[in-house]
ZADO-1210 file (C-alpha; in nm, 4 decimals, padded with zeros to 6 digits):
<atoms>
<atom x="00.0037" y="-00.0285" z="00.0033" code="MET" pos="1"/>
<atom x="00.1247" y="00.3560" z="-00.0648" code="TYR" pos="2"/>
<atom x="00.0007" y="00.7090" z="-00.0771" code="ALA" pos="3"/>
<atom x="00.0734" y="01.0385" z="-00.2348" code="VAL" pos="4"/>
<atom x="00.0972" y="01.2950" z="00.0575" code="VAL" pos="5"/>
<atom x="00.1333" y="01.6520" z="00.0448" code="LYS" pos="6"/>
<atom x="00.4172" y="01.7819" z="00.3147" code="ILE" pos="7"/>
<atom x="00.5490" y="02.1395" z="00.3341" code="GLY" pos="8"/>
<atom x="00.4401" y="02.2196" z="-00.0330" code="GLY" pos="9"/>
<atom x="00.5903" y="01.9133" z="-00.1917" code="HIS" pos="10"/>
<atom x="00.4061" y="01.5808" z="-00.2888" code="GLN" pos="11"/>
<atom x="00.5598" y="01.2392" z="-00.1592" code="TYR" pos="12"/>
<atom x="00.4664" y="00.8951" z="-00.2468" code="ARG" pos="13"/>
<atom x="00.4983" y="00.7025" z="00.0813" code="VAL" pos="14"/>
<atom x="00.4748" y="00.3480" z="00.1964" code="SER" pos="15"/>
<atom x="00.4797" y="00.2141" z="00.5498" code="GLU" pos="16"/>
<atom x="00.8733" y="00.2028" z="00.6763" code="GLY" pos="17"/>
<atom x="00.9866" y="00.4855" z="00.4406" code="ASP" pos="18"/>
<atom x="01.2362" y="00.7136" z="00.5591" code="VAL" pos="19"/>
<atom x="01.1982" y="01.0760" z="00.4050" code="LEU" pos="20"/>
<atom x="01.3819" y="01.4190" z="00.4248" code="PHE" pos="21"/>
<atom x="01.1129" y="01.6642" z="00.4112" code="VAL" pos="22"/>
<atom x="01.0932" y="02.0567" z="00.4913" code="ASP" pos="23"/>
<atom x="01.1757" y="02.1050" z="00.8644" code="LYS" pos="24"/>
<atom x="00.8554" y="01.9928" z="01.0653" code="GLN" pos="25"/>
<atom x="00.9162" y="02.0562" z="01.4472" code="SER" pos="26"/>
<atom x="01.2197" y="02.1015" z="01.6624" code="ASP" pos="27"/>
<atom x="01.1454" y="01.8020" z="01.9120" code="GLU" pos="28"/>
<atom x="01.2673" y="01.4688" z="01.8087" code="THR" pos="29"/>
<atom x="01.0643" y="01.1488" z="01.8230" code="ASP" pos="30"/>
<atom x="00.7134" y="01.3591" z="01.7982" code="GLN" pos="31"/>
<atom x="00.4182" y="01.1999" z="01.6370" code="LYS" pos="32"/>
<atom x="00.3160" y="01.3717" z="01.3002" code="LEU" pos="33"/>
<atom x="-00.0001" y="01.3334" z="01.1343" code="THR" pos="34"/>
<atom x="-00.0182" y="01.4511" z="00.7741" code="PHE" pos="35"/>
<atom x="-00.3953" y="01.4790" z="00.6403" code="ASP" pos="36"/>
<atom x="-00.3327" y="01.6040" z="00.2961" code="GLU" pos="37"/>
<atom x="-00.3335" y="01.2700" z="00.1409" code="VAL" pos="38"/>
<atom x="-00.4076" y="01.3181" z="-00.2403" code="LEU" pos="39"/>
<atom x="-00.4180" y="00.9402" z="-00.3430" code="LEU" pos="40"/>
<atom x="-00.3873" y="00.6204" z="-00.1956" code="THR" pos="41"/>
<atom x="-00.3448" y="00.2861" z="-00.3670" code="ASN" pos="42"/>
<atom x="-00.4319" y="-00.0333" z="-00.1626" code="ASP" pos="43"/>
<atom x="-00.3344" y="-00.3553" z="-00.3985" code="ASP" pos="44"/>
<atom x="-00.4675" y="-00.2070" z="-00.7239" code="GLY" pos="45"/>
<atom x="-00.7642" y="-00.0393" z="-00.5182" code="ASN" pos="46"/>
<atom x="-00.6744" y="00.3339" z="-00.6508" code="VAL" pos="47"/>
<atom x="-00.8626" y="00.6326" z="-00.4706" code="THR" pos="48"/>
<atom x="-00.7944" y="00.9633" z="-00.5782" code="VAL" pos="49"/>
<atom x="-00.8725" y="01.2818" z="-00.3733" code="GLY" pos="50"/>
<atom x="-01.0804" y="01.5809" z="-00.5060" code="GLN" pos="51"/>
<atom x="-00.8450" y="01.7354" z="-00.3860" code="PRO" pos="52"/>
<atom x="-00.7629" y="01.5537" z="-00.0918" code="VAL" pos="53"/>
<atom x="-00.9189" y="01.1727" z="00.0205" code="VAL" pos="54"/>
<atom x="-01.1534" y="01.2164" z="00.3235" code="GLU" pos="55"/>
<atom x="-01.0487" y="01.0389" z="00.6058" code="GLY" pos="56"/>
<atom x="-00.7037" y="00.9487" z="00.5012" code="ALA" pos="57"/>
<atom x="-00.4024" y="01.0140" z="00.6925" code="ALA" pos="58"/>
<atom x="-00.0318" y="00.9622" z="00.7311" code="VAL" pos="59"/>
<atom x="00.1285" y="00.8950" z="01.0457" code="GLU" pos="60"/>
<atom x="00.4995" y="00.9526" z="01.0928" code="ALA" pos="61"/>
<atom x="00.7779" y="01.0042" z="01.3928" code="THR" pos="62"/>
<atom x="01.0226" y="01.2862" z="01.3387" code="LEU" pos="63"/>
<atom x="01.3697" y="01.1202" z="01.3494" code="LEU" pos="64"/>
<atom x="01.6124" y="01.3808" z="01.3215" code="ASP" pos="65"/>
<atom x="01.6464" y="01.7649" z="01.2072" code="ASN" pos="66"/>
<atom x="01.9395" y="01.7724" z="00.9600" code="VAL" pos="67"/>
<atom x="02.0696" y="02.0496" z="00.6952" code="LYS" pos="68"/>
<atom x="02.0639" y="01.9631" z="00.3535" code="SER" pos="69"/>
<atom x="02.3396" y="01.9876" z="00.1099" code="ASP" pos="70"/>
<atom x="02.4837" y="02.3330" z="00.0571" code="LYS" pos="71"/>
<atom x="02.3458" y="02.5356" z="-00.2599" code="VAL" pos="72"/>
<atom x="02.6511" y="02.7391" z="-00.3655" code="ILE" pos="73"/>
<atom x="02.4941" y="03.1125" z="-00.5026" code="VAL" pos="74"/>
<atom x="02.7895" y="03.2690" z="-00.7345" code="PHE" pos="75"/>
<atom x="02.7748" y="03.5885" z="-00.9141" code="LYS" pos="76"/>
<atom x="03.0243" y="03.7499" z="-01.1595" code="LYS" pos="77"/>
<atom x="03.0173" y="04.0273" z="-01.3898" code="LYS" pos="78"/>
<atom x="03.2951" y="04.0143" z="-01.6248" code="ARG" pos="79"/>
<atom x="03.5704" y="04.2795" z="-01.6699" code="ARG" pos="80"/>
<atom x="03.3736" y="04.4684" z="-01.3599" code="LYS" pos="81"/>
<atom x="03.5790" y="04.2932" z="-01.0706" code="GLY" pos="82"/>
<atom x="03.2534" y="04.1824" z="-00.9124" code="TYR" pos="83"/>
<atom x="03.2036" y="03.8668" z="-00.7868" code="GLN" pos="84"/>
<atom x="03.0066" y="03.7269" z="-00.4844" code="VAL" pos="85"/>
<atom x="03.0183" y="03.3576" z="-00.3552" code="LYS" pos="86"/>
<atom x="02.7185" y="03.2779" z="-00.1050" code="ARG" pos="87"/>
<atom x="02.6150" y="02.9403" z="00.0330" code="GLY" pos="88"/>
<atom x="02.2594" y="02.8417" z="00.1817" code="HIS" pos="89"/>
<atom x="02.1714" y="02.4870" z="00.3621" code="ARG" pos="90"/>
<atom x="01.8246" y="02.4174" z="00.3973" code="GLN" pos="91"/>
<atom x="01.7027" y="02.2778" z="00.7442" code="PRO" pos="92"/>
<atom x="01.4995" y="01.9723" z="00.6728" code="MET" pos="93"/>
<atom x="01.3398" y="01.6991" z="00.8984" code="SER" pos="94"/>
<atom x="01.4067" y="01.3211" z="00.8641" code="GLN" pos="95"/>
<atom x="01.0884" y="01.1179" z="00.9171" code="ILE" pos="96"/>
<atom x="00.9759" y="00.7777" z="00.9096" code="GLU" pos="97"/>
<atom x="00.6181" y="00.6598" z="00.7742" code="ILE" pos="98"/>
<atom x="00.4952" y="00.4683" z="01.0614" code="ASN" pos="99"/>
<atom x="00.1248" y="00.3958" z="00.9187" code="SER" pos="100"/>
<atom x="-00.1290" y="00.4862" z="00.6230" code="ILE" pos="101"/>
<atom x="-00.4834" y="00.5138" z="00.7166" code="SER" pos="102"/>
<atom x="-00.7606" y="00.5344" z="00.4321" code="THR" pos="103"/>
<atom x="-01.0574" y="00.5554" z="00.6748" code="SER" pos="104"/>
<atom x="-00.9755" y="00.7191" z="00.9863" code="GLY" pos="105"/>
<atom x="-01.0945" y="01.0006" z="01.2115" code="SER" pos="106"/>
<atom x="-00.9881" y="01.2358" z="00.9321" code="GLY" pos="107"/>
<atom x="-00.8614" y="01.6253" z="01.0281" code="SER" pos="108"/>
<atom x="-01.0199" y="01.8216" z="01.3021" code="LYS" pos="109"/>
<atom x="-01.0666" y="02.1044" z="01.0819" code="LYS" pos="110"/>
<atom x="-01.2786" y="01.9011" z="00.8533" code="LYS" pos="111"/>
<atom x="-01.5033" y="01.7755" z="01.1785" code="ALA" pos="112"/>
<atom x="-01.5501" y="02.0998" z="01.2904" code="LYS" pos="113"/>
<atom x="-01.6472" y="02.2425" z="00.9447" code="LYS" pos="114"/>
<atom x="-01.8882" y="01.9609" z="00.9276" code="ALA" pos="115"/>
<atom x="-02.0152" y="02.0408" z="01.2693" code="LYS" pos="116"/>
<atom x="-02.0640" y="02.3778" z="01.2348" code="ASP" pos="117"/>
<atom x="-02.2332" y="02.3468" z="00.8602" code="THR" pos="118"/>
<atom x="-02.4857" y="02.1110" z="01.0434" code="SER" pos="119"/>
<atom x="-02.5435" y="02.3505" z="01.2932" code="GLU" pos="120"/>
<atom x="-02.6295" y="02.6272" z="01.0794" code="SER" pos="121"/>
<atom x="-02.8495" y="02.3914" z="00.8764" code="GLU" pos="122"/>
<atom x="-03.0437" y="02.3319" z="01.1799" code="GLU" pos="123"/>
<atom x="-03.0868" y="02.6997" z="01.2709" code="SER" pos="124"/>
<atom x="-03.1919" y="02.7966" z="00.9655" code="GLY" pos="125"/>
<atom x="-02.8928" y="03.0855" z="00.9042" code="GLN" pos="126"/>
<atom x="-02.6308" y="03.1023" z="00.6658" code="VAL" pos="127"/>
<atom x="-02.2594" y="03.0515" z="00.8185" code="SER" pos="128"/>
<atom x="-02.0771" y="03.3698" z="00.8215" code="THR" pos="129"/>
<atom x="-01.7460" y="03.1800" z="00.7864" code="ASP" pos="130"/>
<atom x="-01.7123" y="03.2148" z="00.4263" code="MET" pos="131"/>
<atom x="-01.4666" y="03.3912" z="00.2068" code="THR" pos="132"/>
<atom x="-01.5280" y="03.7774" z="00.1014" code="ALA" pos="133"/>
<atom x="-01.6050" y="03.6724" z="-00.2370" code="LYS" pos="134"/>
<atom x="-01.8377" y="03.3832" z="-00.1170" code="GLU" pos="135"/>
<atom x="-02.0118" y="03.6405" z="00.1068" code="ALA" pos="136"/>
<atom x="-02.0549" y="03.8932" z="-00.1862" code="ILE" pos="137"/>
<atom x="-02.2040" y="03.6280" z="-00.4424" code="SER" pos="138"/>
<atom x="-02.4348" y="03.5240" z="-00.1451" code="HIS" pos="139"/>
<atom x="-02.5476" y="03.8607" z="-00.0696" code="ILE" pos="140"/>
<atom x="-02.5978" y="03.9500" z="-00.4314" code="ARG" pos="141"/>
<atom x="-02.7943" y="03.6575" z="-00.5235" code="ASN" pos="142"/>
<atom x="-03.0357" y="03.6431" z="-00.2065" code="THR" pos="143"/>
<atom x="-03.3275" y="03.8712" z="-00.1486" code="ASP" pos="144"/>
<atom x="-03.3131" y="04.1072" z="00.1150" code="LEU" pos="145"/>
<atom x="-03.5799" y="03.9845" z="00.3541" code="GLU" pos="146"/>
<atom x="-03.3808" y="03.6594" z="00.3332" code="ASP" pos="147"/>
<atom x="-03.0527" y="03.8242" z="00.4390" code="LEU" pos="148"/>
<atom x="-03.1800" y="03.9865" z="00.7470" code="LYS" pos="149"/>
<atom x="-02.9220" y="03.9020" z="01.0172" code="GLY" pos="150"/>
<atom x="-02.6683" y="03.7699" z="00.7706" code="PHE" pos="151"/>
<atom x="-02.3962" y="04.0279" z="00.8289" code="VAL" pos="152"/>
<atom x="-02.3174" y="04.1305" z="01.2231" code="PRO" pos="153"/>
<atom x="-02.2832" y="04.4736" z="01.3166" code="ASP" pos="154"/>
<atom x="-01.9229" y="04.4221" z="01.4059" code="ASP" pos="155"/>
<atom x="-01.8152" y="04.2803" z="01.0947" code="GLU" pos="156"/>
<atom x="-01.4748" y="04.4327" z="00.9675" code="GLU" pos="157"/>
<atom x="-01.4549" y="04.3091" z="00.6264" code="ARG" pos="158"/>
<atom x="-01.4748" y="04.5979" z="00.4414" code="VAL" pos="159"/>
<atom x="-01.6037" y="04.4214" z="00.0916" code="THR" pos="160"/>
<atom x="-01.8758" y="04.2474" z="00.2642" code="VAL" pos="161"/>
<atom x="-02.0071" y="04.5495" z="00.4112" code="LEU" pos="162"/>
<atom x="-01.9721" y="04.7039" z="00.0927" code="ASP" pos="163"/>
<atom x="-02.1827" y="04.4595" z="-00.0680" code="ALA" pos="164"/>
<atom x="-02.4350" y="04.4857" z="00.2077" code="TRP" pos="165"/>
<atom x="-02.4652" y="04.8527" z="00.1663" code="ASN" pos="166"/>
<atom x="-02.5125" y="04.8514" z="-00.2239" code="SER" pos="167"/>
<atom x="-02.7853" y="04.5820" z="-00.1830" code="LYS" pos="168"/>
<atom x="-02.9774" y="04.7979" z="00.1004" code="GLN" pos="169"/>
<atom x="-02.9525" y="05.0954" z="-00.1203" code="GLU" pos="170"/>
<atom x="-03.0419" y="04.9221" z="-00.4706" code="GLY" pos="171"/>
</atoms>
């Protein structure tokens, strides 16, 4: 069984027992890490592709060590000008070992909390105010004014949402 997981902006193909070098995760060694952004899982030919992530899938790993990667040398030179600069850089990395890949786990806490919030808002008959400004503006413009009563709280600080709300009331 293997999975494709997103760690620190990079995608890695991992299976149980693999040892990887990834971008620095934490200062503490022997720490248990859980990665929820699993993009693909393959369990003996049973391939599950996420849209964008596989729901409920998680990869658990142990942080073995924090190291520095190989040195990258940056050399700049302008010919016939007497200008040359040599600098180096070593990226901090973490060495991790993959312990397990679970396809139907508890899922991420963020997703569970978001699902809970949406179910609460559906029960109360109100629209959730936890949306981006673009979503809020499109919701305000596409909904009747009577249905929007109480949608924008009085202490709202997002200027774009307030502008859309005011233009809806004026128009």
